Backbone bond lengths (Angstrom), bond angles and torsions (degrees), N, CA, C in turn:
res aa  C-N    CA-C-N  psi(-1)  N-CA   C-N-CA  omega(-1)  CA-C   N-CA-C  phi
1 M - - - 1.447 - - 1.530 108.89 -
2 S 1.283 115.40 131.90 1.453 122.34 -177.14 1.526 109.92 -106.53
3 I 1.316 115.93 147.23 1.458 121.11 177.67 1.524 107.60 -87.95
4 E 1.317 116.48 125.48 1.459 121.53 -175.01 1.523 112.64 -87.04
5 N 1.320 117.76 -32.02 1.456 121.33 -177.61 1.531 109.00 -73.50
6 P 1.336 118.95 120.89 1.461 120.26 -175.98 1.531 113.99 -66.15
7 V 1.319 118.05 -30.00 1.462 120.77 179.48 1.523 110.29 -68.50
8 I 1.317 116.05 -45.59 1.464 120.48 179.71 1.524 110.19 -67.81
9 R 1.325 116.97 -37.55 1.462 120.56 177.92 1.526 110.76 -62.53
10 K 1.354 117.25 -39.87 1.462 121.13 178.67 1.533 110.90 -63.77
11 V 1.321 117.49 -39.97 1.459 120.69 179.11 1.526 110.15 -61.90
12 F 1.310 116.76 -46.44 1.464 119.80 -179.62 1.528 112.13 -68.97
13 D 1.326 117.45 -35.23 1.472 119.70 175.62 1.524 111.06 -65.50
14 D 1.339 116.23 -42.77 1.467 119.64 177.20 1.522 111.38 -64.42
15 L 1.313 116.62 -36.96 1.461 120.31 178.08 1.529 110.39 -64.93
16 D 1.326 117.60 -41.26 1.467 120.66 177.67 1.528 111.65 -65.37
17 K 1.332 117.18 -40.73 1.462 120.50 178.63 1.527 110.71 -65.79
18 F 1.331 116.70 -40.73 1.457 121.29 178.64 1.529 110.65 -65.21
19 L 1.322 116.80 -39.75 1.466 121.13 176.90 1.525 110.75 -63.42
20 D 1.329 117.12 -44.57 1.466 120.44 178.54 1.525 111.33 -61.98
21 Y 1.336 116.72 -42.11 1.462 119.97 178.49 1.532 110.17 -60.50
22 C 1.321 117.03 -49.00 1.464 120.20 -178.70 1.526 111.24 -63.78
23 R 1.305 116.87 -37.87 1.461 119.95 -178.53 1.526 111.40 -69.08
24 F 1.326 117.77 -44.81 1.459 120.39 -176.59 1.519 112.89 -77.49
25 E 1.329 117.80 -28.06 1.457 120.86 -179.74 1.531 112.39 -92.60
26 G 1.332 117.62 -4.72 1.460 120.88 178.46 1.517 113.05 76.05
27 K 1.314 116.99 27.36 1.463 121.68 -179.71 1.525 109.44 -92.54
28 V 1.314 115.69 161.06 1.467 121.32 177.37 1.522 107.85 -79.39
29 F 1.335 116.35 127.03 1.460 121.01 -178.44 1.516 110.28 -97.34
30 N 1.317 115.79 130.59 1.457 121.90 174.35 1.520 107.31 -139.40
31 E 1.313 116.40 122.00 1.468 120.44 -177.63 1.516 111.94 -61.32
32 A 1.324 117.00 -29.88 1.463 120.68 -177.87 1.523 112.06 -68.13
33 D 1.329 118.44 -17.44 1.463 121.59 -179.77 1.520 112.89 -78.91
34 L 1.323 118.18 -9.39 1.464 120.97 -179.53 1.523 109.56 -63.16
35 Y 1.323 117.09 125.24 1.471 125.99 179.82 1.528 113.29 67.41
36 K 1.326 119.32 9.50 1.462 121.37 178.63 1.526 107.50 -92.62
37 S 1.323 116.69 108.47 1.461 120.67 -170.93 1.520 113.95 -68.59
38 D 1.324 119.06 -20.01 1.460 119.61 -179.49 1.527 112.94 -96.72
39 A 1.314 118.09 4.03 1.472 121.25 177.91 1.533 109.01 -82.74
40 P 1.335 118.15 130.04 1.474 120.23 -176.93 1.530 113.62 -61.85
41 M 1.320 117.72 -36.32 1.464 119.50 -179.82 1.530 110.71 -69.03
42 W 1.322 117.25 -37.81 1.460 120.09 178.72 1.527 110.14 -67.88
43 Q 1.331 117.97 -38.29 1.455 121.14 176.91 1.527 110.83 -63.81
44 A 1.330 116.66 -42.10 1.462 120.21 178.63 1.530 110.23 -64.25
45 Y 1.322 116.54 -39.60 1.466 120.97 178.53 1.531 110.60 -64.59
46 Q 1.328 117.20 -42.02 1.457 120.74 179.32 1.530 111.04 -65.14
47 K 1.326 118.04 -39.37 1.460 121.06 176.58 1.520 110.57 -63.82
48 Y 1.323 116.17 -39.14 1.466 120.32 177.80 1.524 110.43 -64.59
49 Q 1.321 117.30 -42.65 1.457 120.78 178.62 1.528 111.03 -63.80
50 N 1.334 117.14 -39.97 1.464 120.37 177.05 1.515 111.03 -64.75
51 Y 1.331 116.98 -38.34 1.465 120.90 176.81 1.530 110.21 -61.81
52 L 1.324 117.31 -43.92 1.466 120.22 179.78 1.525 111.21 -64.39
53 R 1.340 117.22 -39.05 1.463 120.50 178.20 1.524 110.79 -64.27
54 A 1.339 116.68 -43.27 1.462 120.10 -179.99 1.519 110.73 -67.08
55 K 1.313 116.81 -37.64 1.460 121.00 178.73 1.530 110.44 -64.83
56 A 1.328 116.94 -41.86 1.461 120.44 178.90 1.523 111.09 -68.65
57 R 1.322 116.69 -35.98 1.459 120.52 179.69 1.520 110.90 -68.50
58 N 1.332 117.17 -33.95 1.453 121.97 -178.77 1.531 111.63 -74.68
59 G 1.308 117.55 -23.97 1.456 120.60 -179.30 1.512 111.14 70.65
60 D 1.314 116.86 -139.07 1.458 121.55 -179.79 1.523 112.81 -97.51
61 R 1.313 116.89 7.74 1.462 119.36 179.45 1.522 109.95 -71.66
62 P 1.321 117.67 138.86 1.468 119.17 177.54 1.524 110.67 -71.83
63 F 1.298 115.77 150.11 1.454 120.75 179.67 1.524 110.36 -78.74
64 T 1.312 116.69 123.16 1.457 121.09 175.06 1.523 107.29 -125.87
65 P 1.315 117.42 119.48 1.463 119.31 -179.10 1.524 111.38 -70.00
66 R 1.310 115.81 151.77 1.454 120.84 177.54 1.524 109.53 -69.90
67 P 1.325 117.32 147.97 1.473 118.59 176.83 1.525 109.70 -65.94
68 R 1.310 115.08 142.28 1.456 120.23 -178.42 1.511 110.83 -78.99
69 K 1.309 116.23 139.86 1.448 122.23 174.66 1.521 108.07 -85.22
70 P 1.317 117.05 150.47 1.464 117.67 176.94 1.525 110.14 -64.18
71 R 1.302 115.40 141.20 1.452 120.12 -175.86 1.523 111.61 -73.64
72 F 1.310 116.38 -40.88 1.454 120.72 179.34 1.531 108.44 -124.51
73 E 1.304 116.19 142.75 1.457 120.78 -178.33 1.522 113.27 -79.36
74 N 1.342 118.97 -13.08 1.452 120.42 -176.40 1.527 112.60 -85.31
75 N 1.299 119.57 2.51 1.461 122.81 -179.40 1.533 112.15 -106.10
76 R 1.294 117.18 36.55 1.462 120.54 -177.67 1.520 112.28 -78.28
77 G 1.299 118.57 -22.34 1.455 120.77 -178.02 1.503 113.70 80.15
78 N 1.318 118.11 26.73 1.477 122.17 179.15 1.486 111.21 -73.61
């Protein structure tokens, strides 16, 4: 049986993804933490999702950090 309502389907899909994350990462799973922004497990899950998005956006390019700008201009050594 398939869920026809797209909103309800999204909730259950997110719940399954959250369960998989907690199971594979060894985190404590609690259904009540879904969409609760102050729950530590939900925050960790959101950070993981952001990491995956950034990784996919970067493609296969290696990560190279930007060069740092000097913090203060008076330390030039002139």
